[in-house]
N, C-alpha and C positions, 0 to 999 in steps of 0.2 A: 137807733136805726143804723148808724155807722159804727165801725169798730172804734174802740176808745182811743186808739193811737192817732186817729184823725181828729184833731181838735176842732171845736166849734168855730173858732176864728178862721181856721183854714177853710172850713166848709162855707162860711159866709163869704169869704173872699172869692172862692171859686164860683159861688152862685152869682155874685155881683159881676164877675168877669165873663162867665159863660152862660149863665141863666139855665133855662130848662134843659138844653142839650147835656149839661154836666150831670144832672140827675138821671137822665135817661141812660147815659153811659155808665154811671155808677150802678144803676139797677141791673143793666145787662151783665156787668162784671160779677155782681153778687149772685145773680141767677146762675151764671156759668159755674162759679165756684161751688154753689150748692149741688148742682147736678153732677159735676165731675167727682165730688167727694162723697155725695150722699145717695145719688140715684142708684137703682139696682144695676148690678153688673150686666153688661150686654152679653149676648151669647158668644162663646168662644169660637173664633174663626181660624181653624188651622190652615197652614199653607197647603197648596196643591202638591208641592214637592219640597224636600229638605233643601235649604239654602246651600248646604255643603255640596249639593249636586249641581250647583250653578256652573255654567260652562267655564272651563279654565282656559279656553281659547276664544278671544273676541277679536275677529279680524286679524290684524298683525300682532295682537297682544297675547302673550302667554302668561298664564298664572304661575308666578314664581314661588309664592309662599302664602299659606294661610296663617294668620296670626291669631293667637288666643288672647282675649282681653284679660287683664289682671283681675283676680277675684274681687279686689276692693272696688274696681271700676264696675264690674258686673253687679255688685251689691247696690251701687248707686243707680245704675241704669235700669236694673230689673227687667231687662229685655227678655222676651221669650225665645227668640231665634235671632241669630246674627251671622253675618259673613264679613270678615275683615281680611281682604286679600290684596296682595301686590301683584300687578301685571307689569311685564316688561316687554319692550320690543327688541329687535336684534341688536340695536346699538346700546342697549342697557338702560335707556330712559324708562322711568317707572311712573305708574299711575296707581294710586290707592283707591280701592272701592270698599265702602262700608255700607252694609244694609242691616238695619236693626228693625225687627218686626215684633209687634205686640198683638197677640190674639185677642186681647181685650184690654181696656185701660180703666183703672179705678184706684182710688186711695194712694196716690203718689206713683203708681205704676203707669207712667205716661211717657210719651215721646219727649226726649230732651233736646233742646235747641243747641246747635253748635255755638251760637252766640253766647251761651252760658258756659259751655264746657271748654271751648278752645282758649279763652282768655286765662282760665285757670291753669292751662298748660303753657302759658307764656306767649300765646299767639293773639295778636290784635287784628281786628277786622278793619279793612279799608276798602273804599270804592264798592260798596255793596249795591247791586242793582238787580232788578228782575229781568229775566230773559225768557224767550219762548223758542223752542226747537221743534222741528217737525220730522218725524220718521215716516217714510213712505214704504211702498212695497206691499207684501202680503199681510203685514200687521201694522197698518197706519196708526200713528199716535201723535198727539200734540203734547209736548212736555213743557211744563212751566217750572222754572227753577230760579234760584237765587245764585248770583255770581259774586264772588268777593275775593279780594287779595288779602292774604294773611301775612303778617310781618312779625318776626321775632329777631330782634337785633338786626344783623345783616342778611338773614335768611328770609326768603319770600316763597309763599305757596299760592297757587291759584286753585280755588275750590268752586264747585257747583254743588248745590244741595237742594233738596225739596222734601216736603212731607207728602207721602202717598197714602191717603186715608180713604178706605172703602171705595177705591176707584178714582178719587179726586187727586189731582196734583195741586198742592197748596203751597204758597210762598209766604202767606201772612200767618204769623203765630196766633193772632187774635181770631181770624176767621177759622183757623184750624181748630181752635178751642170751641168756638160757637157751633161749628158743624159737628163737633164731637157730641155736643149736647143734643142738637136736633136729630142727629142720626140715631142716638141712643133711644130717643122717644119714638121716632117714626119707624125705625127698622130693627131696634133692639141690637144694634151693632156699634162697637166702639173700637174695632181693630184699626191699627194704623202703623205707620212705619216712617223711618227717616232713611233717605238714600243720599250718600255723599261721595263725591269723587274729588280727588285733589292730586296735584302734581307740582313738582318744584319749578320755580322760575329761575333759570340760570342768571348769574350776576350780569352777564353780558348778552343774555338771550332776548329774543323778541317775544314779548308777552302775547302779541297777536297770534304768533305761531302756536303757543301753548293753548290759547283759546280754541283754535281750530282743532288741535289734537283732542282736547277734552270733549268738545262738542261732538266730534265724529265718534268718539268712544261711547258717549252717552246715547247717541242715536242708534248705535249698533246693539247695545245690551238692554236698553230699557223696555222695548216691546216684548222681549223674551221674559223679563221679570214680571211685567204687567199681566201678560196673557197666560203664561205657563206656570207661574209660581204663586202669585197673589190670588186671594179669593175673588169671586165675581163682584163687580162693582154694584153699588146701590143704584136705584133708578135715578136718572138725571145726571150721573157722573159722565160728563162728555169725554170722548177720546179723540175728538178731532175738532 
């Protein structure tokens, strides 16, 4: 029933410690793995607009450069569409915006978590927490994101990121995978994306000020991305 690398002694220990919930959790994981890798591919959901057309002016921020990912990185990510752009204000302070979009997900072509990628580049996660931001105005939107401090030696970055899948903002990698399975069954859709912003934390700077800068930036651009670029959400994907 279980993969051979999980020994019988380990299974017995887990059963004694956690009982029935352990088997329920294992069953859910196995079902998720089966559908992600074996279920029929969901219908391909193209973007409404090319991400390269995404605004290069967001409030006081101006798009300074669009970066191309290394071919080896693209081979790993297997993303269908992406935007990796640096924005700067008049003082030269920069914000990095990355959007990676998959028209459908199957056979390893799935959204990659920054928690798996960033440590490989030498950045360690600290102080990760879930946050909720609200955009008002003509395109109201409730944005659920993960906030974390990244550390590499003496350098620090502040990042906010989230999974935007078929209209849902998701911060849990586990629920993101479960919803991938259920939406494939209910709606024949597996499209999804990762959205990430980050900015440097000056050695003598106020991290609270960087938080305010990034949150304001997110509130300004996310409604445009959600309503004007991504496909229509599935039923029940709340926006407020």
